[in-house]
C-alpha positions as CSV (number, residue, x, y, z in Angstrom):
1,X,11.1,25.9,34.6
2,X,11.8,30.0,35.5
3,X,15.1,30.1,33.6
4,X,13.9,27.9,30.3
5,X,11.2,30.4,29.9
6,X,13.8,32.9,30.9
7,X,16.2,31.1,27.9
8,X,13.1,30.7,25.3
9,X,11.9,34.3,25.6
10,X,15.3,35.8,24.9
11,X,16.1,33.6,22.1
12,X,19.0,32.0,23.8
13,X,17.4,28.3,23.7
14,X,18.6,25.3,21.7
15,X,16.6,23.5,19.2
16,X,17.4,20.1,21.6
17,X,16.0,22.5,24.2
18,X,12.9,23.2,22.8
19,X,12.0,19.9,21.9
20,X,12.7,18.5,25.3
21,X,10.3,21.4,26.2
22,X,7.5,20.1,23.6
23,X,7.4,16.5,25.2
24,X,6.6,18.0,28.6
25,X,3.6,18.3,30.1
26,X,3.5,21.9,30.4
27,X,4.4,22.8,26.8
28,X,0.3,23.2,25.7
29,X,0.4,25.7,28.6
30,X,3.1,27.8,28.3
31,X,3.0,27.6,24.1
32,X,0.5,30.7,23.6
33,X,2.8,32.9,25.7
34,X,6.1,32.2,24.5
35,X,4.8,32.6,20.9
36,X,3.2,36.1,21.9
37,X,6.6,37.4,22.6
38,X,8.1,36.5,19.8
39,X,6.3,39.4,18.1
40,X,7.7,41.9,20.1
41,X,10.4,44.1,19.0
42,X,12.0,45.9,22.1
43,X,14.7,48.6,21.2
44,X,18.6,47.8,21.8
45,X,19.5,49.9,25.2
46,X,23.0,51.4,24.9
47,X,23.4,53.5,28.0
48,X,26.5,55.3,27.0
49,X,24.7,56.3,23.6
50,X,21.5,57.4,25.7
51,X,24.2,59.8,27.9
52,X,25.5,61.7,24.7
53,X,22.5,62.6,23.2
54,X,21.5,63.9,26.4
55,X,24.6,65.7,26.7
56,X,24.5,66.7,22.8
57,X,20.4,68.2,23.5
58,X,21.5,70.1,27.0
59,X,24.3,71.7,24.6
60,X,21.7,73.4,22.5
61,X,19.6,75.2,25.0
62,X,20.6,78.7,24.8
63,X,22.4,79.8,28.3
64,X,20.5,83.1,30.0
65,X,22.9,85.4,31.1
66,X,21.6,88.2,33.7
67,X,21.9,91.4,33.4
68,X,21.5,92.1,37.0
69,X,24.2,91.5,39.3
70,X,23.6,89.4,42.4
71,X,24.7,91.7,44.4
72,X,21.8,93.7,43.7
73,X,19.3,91.0,44.5
74,X,20.9,90.6,48.4
75,X,20.7,94.8,48.7
76,X,16.7,95.0,47.4
77,X,16.0,91.8,49.8
78,X,17.6,93.9,52.5
79,X,15.6,97.1,51.5
80,X,12.3,95.2,51.5
81,X,13.3,93.6,54.8
82,X,14.1,96.9,56.4
83,X,11.2,98.7,55.2
84,X,9.0,95.8,56.4
85,X,10.9,95.9,59.8
86,X,10.0,99.9,60.2
87,X,6.4,99.6,59.0
88,X,5.9,96.6,61.5
89,X,8.0,97.9,64.8
90,X,7.8,101.7,64.3
91,X,4.1,102.5,62.6
92,X,3.4,105.9,62.5
93,X,0.0,108.0,63.5
94,X,0.0,111.5,61.8
95,X,-3.1,114.0,62.3
96,X,-3.0,117.2,60.2
97,X,-5.2,120.9,60.0
98,X,-5.8,122.5,57.2
99,X,-6.1,126.5,56.9
100,X,-8.5,128.1,59.6
101,X,-9.2,124.7,60.8
102,X,-8.9,122.9,64.5
103,X,-8.9,119.5,64.7
104,X,-9.4,117.5,67.9
105,X,-8.0,114.3,68.9
106,X,-6.9,111.1,71.5
107,X,-3.5,109.9,71.9
108,X,-3.0,106.6,73.4
109,X,-3.4,107.5,76.4
110,X,-6.5,109.1,75.8
111,X,-4.2,112.4,76.4
112,X,-6.3,115.0,74.5
113,X,-4.6,117.5,71.7
114,X,-6.4,120.1,69.6
115,X,-4.4,121.5,66.9
116,X,-4.8,124.9,65.6
117,X,-4.8,125.8,62.0
118,X,-2.3,124.4,59.3
119,X,-0.5,122.3,61.2
120,X,0.4,118.6,62.4
121,X,1.9,116.1,64.5
122,X,3.1,112.3,64.0
123,X,3.7,110.1,66.8
124,X,4.9,106.1,66.9
125,X,1.6,103.9,68.1
126,X,3.7,100.8,68.7
127,X,6.4,102.6,71.3
128,X,3.9,104.9,72.7
129,X,3.6,103.0,76.2
130,X,7.1,102.9,76.3
131,X,8.0,106.8,75.4
132,X,5.4,109.3,75.1
133,X,6.6,111.1,72.6
134,X,5.2,113.5,69.4
135,X,6.6,115.5,66.5
136,X,4.7,118.8,65.7
137,X,4.9,121.0,63.0
138,X,2.3,124.0,64.0
139,X,0.4,125.0,67.4
140,X,-1.3,122.6,69.7
141,X,-2.7,122.4,72.8
142,X,-2.3,119.3,74.9
143,X,-4.2,118.3,78.0
144,X,-1.5,115.4,79.2
145,X,-2.6,112.5,81.7
146,X,-0.6,111.6,84.3
147,X,2.1,109.2,83.2
148,X,5.7,108.7,82.2
149,X,7.2,112.0,80.6
150,X,5.6,113.4,77.6
151,X,7.5,114.8,75.1
152,X,6.7,117.3,72.2
153,X,9.4,118.0,69.8
154,X,10.0,120.3,67.1
155,X,12.2,121.9,64.6
156,X,12.9,124.6,67.1
157,X,12.9,123.0,70.7
158,X,11.1,120.3,72.6
159,X,8.9,120.5,75.7
160,X,8.8,117.6,78.4
161,X,6.1,117.5,81.6
162,X,4.5,114.4,83.3
163,X,1.0,115.8,83.1
164,X,-0.2,119.1,82.8
165,X,-2.1,121.8,80.2
166,X,-0.4,123.3,77.8
167,X,0.3,124.8,74.0
168,X,3.5,125.2,71.8
169,X,3.9,127.3,68.7
170,X,6.8,125.9,66.6
171,X,6.7,128.0,63.2
172,X,9.4,128.3,61.3
173,X,11.5,130.7,63.6
174,X,9.2,130.2,66.5
175,X,9.2,128.8,69.5
176,X,7.1,129.6,72.7
177,X,5.4,128.0,75.2
178,X,2.3,128.6,77.7
179,X,1.6,126.5,80.8
180,X,-2.0,126.4,81.8
181,X,-1.7,123.6,84.9
182,X,1.3,122.1,86.4
183,X,4.8,121.8,85.2
184,X,6.8,122.0,81.9
185,X,10.0,122.3,80.6
186,X,11.0,124.2,77.6
187,X,14.2,123.5,75.7
188,X,15.7,125.0,72.3
189,X,19.7,124.1,72.3
190,X,21.5,124.9,75.6
191,X,18.3,126.9,76.8
192,X,16.0,125.4,79.1
193,X,13.1,126.8,81.3
194,X,10.3,125.4,83.4
195,X,7.6,127.2,84.1
196,X,4.3,126.7,85.8
197,X,0.7,127.5,85.2
198,X,-0.2,131.4,84.3
199,X,3.6,131.6,82.6
200,X,4.7,131.6,79.2
201,X,8.0,131.6,77.3
202,X,9.4,132.6,73.9
203,X,12.8,131.8,72.0
204,X,14.5,135.1,71.0
205,X,18.2,135.7,70.2
206,X,19.6,132.8,72.0
207,X,17.4,133.8,75.1
208,X,13.8,132.8,76.9
209,X,11.3,135.8,76.9
210,X,8.8,135.5,79.9
211,X,5.2,136.8,79.8
212,X,2.6,136.0,82.2
213,X,-1.4,134.5,81.2
214,X,-4.3,135.7,81.6
215,X,-6.1,133.4,80.3
216,X,-7.0,129.4,81.4
217,X,-6.8,128.2,78.0
218,X,-5.3,129.3,74.7
219,X,-7.0,132.3,73.2
220,X,-7.5,130.3,69.6
221,X,-9.4,128.1,70.9
222,X,-12.6,130.8,70.8
223,X,-11.8,131.5,67.5
224,X,-8.9,134.6,68.0
225,X,-5.6,134.5,68.6
226,X,-3.7,137.0,71.4
227,X,-0.3,138.0,71.1
228,X,1.9,139.4,74.0
229,X,4.9,141.6,72.7
230,X,4.9,139.2,69.9
231,X,7.5,139.8,66.9
232,X,5.3,140.7,63.7
233,X,6.4,138.1,61.6
234,X,4.9,135.4,64.2
235,X,1.5,137.4,63.7
236,X,1.6,137.5,60.1
237,X,2.1,133.8,59.8
238,X,-0.6,133.3,62.0
239,X,-3.0,135.5,59.7
240,X,-1.6,133.0,56.6
241,X,-2.5,129.8,58.3
242,X,-5.8,131.2,59.8
243,X,-7.0,132.5,55.9
244,X,-4.7,130.7,54.0
245,X,-3.4,134.0,52.2
246,X,0.5,134.8,51.3
247,X,1.9,138.2,53.1
248,X,4.6,140.0,52.0
249,X,6.2,141.8,54.2
250,X,9.8,142.4,52.4
251,X,9.7,146.0,53.1
252,X,8.6,146.2,56.9
253,X,10.8,146.0,60.1
254,X,11.0,142.7,60.9
255,X,12.1,144.1,64.6
256,X,7.8,145.4,65.0
257,X,6.3,143.8,68.0
258,X,2.8,143.4,67.8
259,X,0.5,143.2,71.4
260,X,-3.2,142.7,70.8
261,X,-5.5,140.1,69.1
262,X,-7.5,139.1,65.4
263,X,-10.3,137.2,64.8
264,X,-10.7,134.6,63.2
265,X,-14.3,135.1,61.2
266,X,-13.2,138.0,59.0
267,X,-10.5,138.5,57.5
268,X,-11.2,142.3,56.6
269,X,-11.4,143.1,60.6
270,X,-8.7,141.4,61.2
271,X,-6.3,143.1,59.2
272,X,-7.2,146.1,60.2
273,X,-6.9,145.0,63.8
274,X,-3.5,144.1,63.3
275,X,-2.0,146.9,60.8
276,X,-4.0,149.7,61.1
277,X,-2.9,149.3,65.1
278,X,0.9,149.5,63.8
279,X,0.3,152.1,60.9
280,X,1.0,149.3,58.2
281,X,-0.3,150.3,54.9
282,X,-1.0,147.2,52.5
283,X,-3.1,146.1,49.3
284,X,-3.7,142.9,47.9
285,X,-2.1,142.0,44.7
286,X,-4.5,139.1,44.3
287,X,-7.4,137.5,46.0
288,X,-4.7,135.2,47.5
289,X,-1.6,137.7,48.0
290,X,-1.2,140.8,50.5
291,X,1.5,143.3,50.3
292,X,2.5,144.7,53.4
293,X,4.1,148.7,51.8
294,X,5.4,151.0,54.8
295,X,5.0,151.7,58.0
296,X,5.3,154.8,60.1
297,X,6.9,153.1,63.1
């Protein structure tokens, strides 16, 4: 019966077979179904013709030509990966102080730092437990907890300690270390010197100058800067950092040394204390610029 119905639906049945089916008892049951199939108009399917039409449609789609070479995508991906690596593994923290400002903070090992005016410190937070190391630009006072080696790196030299109290001044050509407790090692190029409590060193002309300290902490913590036979340019820089001014000293002998102090609370008094002591005349070019004229020494 299944084969018969299939032939009828496809139109392959003969008239003789149809007549035989009409005489069967199942004729009335299947008659309406078979008659309904005659009204179905199914399209012919040609596989080869359909494949050809698909190819023609694909050919009509415009090709997009990339103006960016493939290697550039790989380069961009590599750069992004490197940036992500550095951010994740080398996250850093920076502390800064403004002109005439002091900033105190604690490091991850609870060591204490006080930045003097116009200074900055940067260190890696992720690698701190493995390497207690930081970069200093300017002047800072450290109270270091005991532990692994603690290193302060500057553009002019570095200082290494285990646990102590000391200050570092590293501005432009200045590299100066003062020790207030324990021992520290100051290093600048081939120069290396270990100093202990009450001692200080300053790099000058490929050598270390030494002097003794009369205080237990940096004088600038008490709002005044103290100097012991310091090159004048170092004093000028300290004045600029504290009072946010520019001091032009092109006509002054750079070999002049200064011993004394200046206050952080009054610019006029500070200038007189330094330059009148050295018999240096000066004038204000404007509110923010001071010009040193001549000196008699």
